[in-house]
N, C-alpha and C positions, 0 to 999 in steps of 0.2 A: 821462847816457845810457850804457848798458853796451855791451860789445863786440858785434860782428857786426850792428849796426844802422846804417842810413844816417843820417848827420848832415846830409844835404842833401835838398832836394826840387827836382827839375829843375835840379840843379847849383848851387842857392843854399843857403847855410847857413840852418838853422832855429834857430839859437842865439838865445835870449832875452837881453835886456839884463841884465848882471851875472851871467850863467850860463856854464857850460862844457858842451860836448858832445864826446864822443870815441868812436872805434870802433877796433878792431884789424883788421889785414889782413895777408896774406902775399903779398908781391909775386911775380910770376911769375919774375923773375930771381933771387930768393932765397926759394924756397918753404918753407924751414925756419926762416926769420927772421920774427919778428912785429914789426910797426910800428904806431904809433898815428897816426891822423889826428885832429887836435885843433883845436877852435874855441873861442874865448872872445869874447863880445860885451861890450865895456866899457859902463859906464853912459852914456858919451857917444855910444854907438851905433857906435863904431869896432870893426871885427872883426879879431881876431888869429887866424891860422890857421897851423898847421905840421904837419909829419910828422917823427916821431923814433922812436927805438927803445924809449922807455919813457915812461910817463905823467909820471914825475918830471921827466924832461928837458924834456918839453913844457911843464910848469908852470913850470919854471925859466926857459925862454925867454920864456914869457908874463910872468913877473915882471919880467924885464929890459925887455921892451916896455912894460909898465905905467909904468915910470919916465919914458917919453917922452910919456905921455898927460896931458891936463889934466882 
């Protein structure tokens, strides 16, 4: 999913198993900074979700989390 699209429906992630979704946003307290809201649904159906300053950082955090999953 590309930027400026919701990755949630009614507050729930719409991420499919084995896929990632992300969008960018500019928080009110830092209007000139861009952040990524990132979701990844593992094939075991566990959801990883984070917010960070780059897609690469989100994916790095996901990769660390993946090491804890079965």
